[in-house]
N, C-alpha and C positions, 0 to 999 in steps of 0.2 A: 658834629653835632649829633650824640644821640636820637633814633626815632623814640617816640613817647609811645605809650602803651596804657591802656587804661584795662585793668582788670578787675571785674565785680564778680566774686562769690561768697555766700554766705558761711563756707568752709575756710578758717583760716590758715588749713594745714596747707589746701591748694595754693594760699597766696606763697606761703613761705616755698613749696617747691620750686613752684613756676619762677619766684623771685632769684633762688641759686642759679636756676638753668638761665635767665634772660637777662639781669641785672647785670651784667659785664658789659653788654653788648645794646640795652636797652636802659631806659628811662621810666621804670614803673610805679605807675600809682595806683595803690589799692583801696579801694570801697569793699564792704561786705553785705551792699542793699544798690539797686539800681537807685531808689530814691536820692542819695548821695550824692550818686554819679550825675543825674542829672542835674543837683543842684552846683556841681563841679564844674559841669558842660556849660551850666548858662551862666557863669562867670567870664565865661569868654576861656575857656582851656578846651582844645582842640588836640586830640590824640594821633596817631598817626594809623591805630588799629585799636580796636576793643575787642576783650575776651571777658565772654557772659555765661555763667552756669544761666542753667534753664530752671531749676525747681529751686524758689529762694523764697522764702517769708515776705511779707510788706508788696512786694512788685516780682512779680515770674517773670525772667531772661527773655521769654516770644513776647510779653508785653514793652519791655523795655526796645526791644530789637523794634516792634512795631510803631515807638514812639519816636526812635530815629530815624527809620526808613521813610517816617511822615512830616519831618521835620527840615525845613530848609538848609537850615545850617549843618546839621549833622548826618545828613542822607548818603554823602559821597564818602564818610568812616568806613573802611571795612569792619566787618562783625565775626569774631570766631565765636561758634556755641559750644559750651562743653555740657556735657550730659549724661547722667549715669545710667541711663534709660536705651536701651539699645531699640528704638522704635523706628521702624523704613520710613510709616506714614509720616512721623513727626522731623525728622530729617528732610524730607522731600517738601514738607510742608515750611518749615525754617527756611530752608536754601531759596525758594519758591519767594517766600515773602521780605529776603536780601541780604540773608547769612552769607559772609562769605566762604565758610567751611564750618565744619561738623564735626566735632572729634571726641568719641566714647572715653569716659571717663571708667576703671583709671585709665590714664594716657600715658607714653614714653615723653618725658619732656623734652628729649632733644627731637622726636617728631613733630613737638609741637614749634618748635623753635623753626625748625626745616620751614614748616609749612608759613609760619608768619614769614619770614624772609622771602618767600616766593610770593606772599599775596600784595608785599608791601613794597617788595621788590629795590631791597639796598643796594 
C-alpha cells in the first residue's frame, strides 16, 4: 500500500511537478491552501507526511505548522516545509517549531523524493 502525502502549495505548477515525481510511489493529495487541508485532516484523513509551502494567502505555512504541532491528532505527522526565501533564521525557527525538513525553491524533485523516503522510512 502506498504511503500518503499531503501537499499544500498555492502554486499549482509545484503540485504538478511534485506529482510527476512522487505519484508512482506515493498517494498524493493536493490543496492550494492550508484551510482546505485542515478541513480534510479533520475529516479523519491522516497522511504519512505533509509538504507545505510557507508563503501562501489565507493562512501561511508557518501558521499551519503551528496548528499541526499543537494538535494531539496531527502533531506526529512529519512536515517538510518549502520556501523560495533563503533565510537561515526562518529555517532554524521552523525546524525548532517541529518541521522535519526545509527545502528551498526551486528544488530538485529527486532530492525531495529522497528526503521524503528518509523521513518516512519506507
